[in-house]
N, C-alpha and C positions, 0 to 999 in steps of 0.2 A: 757706919756701913749701911745701916738701914736707911739713914737719911739720904745717902747718895743713891741707893736703889730707888727710893721713893721719887727723887727728883728725876732720875733717868726714866722712870716709868711715866712721869708726867710729860717728859719730852716726847716719848714715843706716842703717848696718847694724843698729844697736840699735833704731831706730824701726820698721824693716820687720816684725820678728816681732811687735811690739806691735800694729801696725795689722792684721796678718793675724789675730792672736788675737781681735780684736774683731768679725771677720766671722762672722756666724751661718751655719751650714749651711742649705742650702735645705730648706724644709719639703716633705713629700710633698704632692702635689696630687690631690684627688678631683674628677673631672668629674661633677657632678650634673646629669642631663638629664631634664627633665619636659615633658610635652606641655601643661601648664597655664601660667598666667601668675602673676607674683609677687602680684598683687592678690587673686586668689581662691584661691590655694593655701596652706592653713593647716597642712598636715602637715609642712612642712620643719622647723619647730622640733622635732618628734618625731624626725626624722632626726638632728638635732644632739644630742638627748637620748641617743639610742642610741649615737652616737659617743662622748659623754662617759662613758657607762657602760663603754665599751670602753677608756677611758683617753685619748681624744683630744679636745682642746678647740680649736675653730676659732680660728685666729689665733695660737695658742700653739705647738702642735706639729703642726698640719696646716692646709693651705689648701684651702678648698672653692670651686670655681668653679660657680656656679649658672647653668644655661642654661635659660631658659623659652621654649618654642617657641610658646606661645599658639595651639596648634592647627595650626601650620604645619609639618606633618610632612615637607614637601618639603625642609626645611632639614637634616634628619637626616644624609644622606650626607656633606655637606661638614663638618658639625659633628663627626661621629664621626671623619672622616679627620684633622681638625685635632687632636683629642684623642690619637689614635694617633700622629700625627707627633711630638707633644710628649711622648709617653710618660708620660702621667699615671699615678699609682700605682694608681688604681682608678676604674672608671666605674660610677656608681650610676644605675640607670634605672627609675624608677617607670613602669609601663605596658608593654603588650605590644609596641607598635610601636617605641619607643625601645630596648627590650631586644633585639629582633630586629636592629635597625640596628647596635647595638653588637657583637652576635655576628658579624654579617657583616663588620664592619670589622676585627676582631682575634681571633686565636686565642691570644694570649699575655697581654694586659693583663687582670687580673681584672675581672669584671663581677658586680655585685650587683643583682639585678632584683627587681621586685614585679609579678607578672603574674596575670591572671585565668584565662587558659587554662592547661591542663596544660602545664608547661614541657617535659615529655618529648615531647608531641605537637608543640610548637612547634619542637623541635630544639635547645633551649637546653641541655639536660642529657641524660645517658644514662639516669639513673634518679633518683628522688627521694632515695633513701637515699645513693647514691654518684654525684654529678653527673658526675665523671670528666673534666671539661674546665676551662675558665677561667671558668665562670659558675655561680652559685648564688644563692639568695635566698628569696623569699616567694611563696607561691601562695595565692590566696584563692577558689578554687572558683567561678570565673566561671559555669560551666555550671549547677551546683546552685543558685547564688544566683538566676539568671535564672528557673528554674522556680518557686522559692519566691516570688519577688516577683510573678510573674504570677499564681500561685495566690492570694496575698493581695489583689491587685487584683480578682480575680474574686469573692472573698468580699465585698469592699467594694462591688462593683457586680455583683451576682449575675445581673442580666438582660443583661449584656454578652455579645455574640456575636462582634462584629468588633473586633479590637484593632489599632490602628495602632502600628507600631514605628518610632521615629525614630532613625536612625543617621547617622554621619558617614562618607561614603564615602572621605574622605581618610585616615581611620584604618582602613585595610582589614582588618587582622587582627582588630581589635576588632569591626568591623561584621559580619564574617563569622561570628565565634563567637557574637555576640549573636543574629543571625538564626537560626543553627543551633539554639541552645539554646531560644529562644522558640518556634520552630516545633515542636520536639519536645514541649515542655511544653504548648503550645496544643492540639496534636493529642490529647494524653492527657486533656484536660478538655473537648474539643469546641468549641474556639474557632477562629476564622478570623484569619489574620494579613495585614495590609496593610503594605507597606514604604514608609516615607517617608525621603527622604535630604536632608541639609542640611550644607553645609560653610561657609556664610556666613550672616550675619544676614538677608540678603535671602532666602536659600533657606529659612531657618526660617519666615519670613513666608509664603512660598509653600507650604510643607509644611502649615501650619495652614489655609490656604485650601483645599487639596486635602482635608484631613481633614474640614472642614465640608461641602464639596461632596459627598463620598462617604459622609458620615454614619457615621463610625466611632463605636463606643460608648465607647471608652476609648483612652488613649494610654500607651505604654510607651516610656520614654526610655532609650537605651543609655548605659552608663557611658563617657563620652568627655570628654577634656580641653576641647575646644572647646565642646561642649554645656554642660559645667559652667560655663565662663566666661560663657556666655549664659543662665544660669539665671533671671535676673530677666525677661528677654525671654520665655523659654519658659513660665515660670509665669504671667506676665501674659497671654500669648496663650491659655493653657489656661483661665484664668478668663474671659477675654473671650468665648471660644467655648463656655464651659460644658462643658468636656470633662474627665472624671475622668482623672487621670494618675498613674502610678507612676514614681518616680525612683530612681536608684542611690545617692543620698547625701542625708543630712539637710540639707545646705546648700540644697537646693531647697525643702524643707519650711519652712525658716526664712524664705524669701521668698514664701511663699504656696502652694507646691506641696501637693498633697493628701497623698501618702504616699511613704515611701522605705523600702527594705530593702537592706542591703548590708554589706560588710565594715567592721570598725572600722579605718579607714585610719590612724588615729594609731598603732595597734599595728603595722601593716604597715611604716610608715616608721621606727618605732623599731627594729624588727628589722633592717631594711636598714642602719640606722646601726650597729647592733651588729656585724653581719657585716662591714661595711666596716672597722670598727676592728680586728676580729680578723684580717682579711687584712693590714692594715697592720702588724700585729705578727708576721706570718710565716705565718699559716694559709693553706692552699691551698684555693681554691674547690672543687677536685675532691673534697676530703675533708669539706666542710661540707654536711650534708644539707639539702635544701630544706625550709623551714619551711612548714607548712600552717596556714591561719587557723582559729582556734577561737572568734573573737569576731565576732558579727554584730549589727546594730542595726536596729530597726524603729521608724519615727516616723510619727505621724499629725497632721495639722493639722485640728482639729475645726472651726475657723472656716471653713475652705475647704470641708469636708464639708457644713456647714450651708448655705453659699452655693450648693452644687450640689444641695441637696435630698436629700442622702444621710444615712441613719441608720447610724452605725458600730455593728456588732454588739458586744455586751458581750464576747464571746470574743476579738475582735480588740483591744479596749481593754485587756483583761487581759494580753495578751502584748506590748503595745507598750512599748518601752524609753523612749520620749519621746512625750508628748501635748502639742501646742501648742494652747492654748485660743484 
């Protein structure tokens, strides 16, 4: 009896190391937090591309948790608290508001951001060259882009005087920086700014009713996750009310918007992926300088311009990166 028990014990002991050896070590987890929705956000494959360039393949040697806020920024505090509680390896945050929420939630977990406002001014880093804390990433010159886009809109609609600016008040940092930049740019070229706010589809409808009632000459749409997700509604209403509009991204132009000017977002998210991979390999955010955007895209929808009775100046056509007939 004892001999059989001894042999059985040996068998169990021999099986235990074999079972343990088949268990794979847990993969590092990246918390990817975007204000947009899965359906309309097409840059996340570029984030994956950047990760792969840094040596990380999702599902093989890293796990990525995608969190899509769909414009509901009120979810950020609890979401960030959960990521911090579970001690994810890196938090990747496209957008000013998610980046600020991440920074408020942790001083230790690495954060890789993509922001439009100056990250030093936002308090995300000590300096662009030497961030000095737990955050670094990509900056795409929000302020400068706003002025350029407003100038292009004025060239396209030279008789415009009163410009309505549509912002999402739920995305407060973005709304504030948009209004600050457009107000300064408008003052430099003699334009007046009217502020419209919308955080729901119904409020977008109300904003356009106000725009028509107060007879604005053109519309300037802020770069915002919620407004981007409602691009078809916004472009359709602009066409219905015959209002020339400038947008932050070509995705608006694809669905009938007049024009867009903004950062090459694909490159921004690729760089966020690369930095995330470098941090997983041991690099410290404090030592990784903030990357600044060098690629911008200008798109025009000629069909929409003709419907609005606008003639696109040859000079504008010559500098457009994309012209939709």
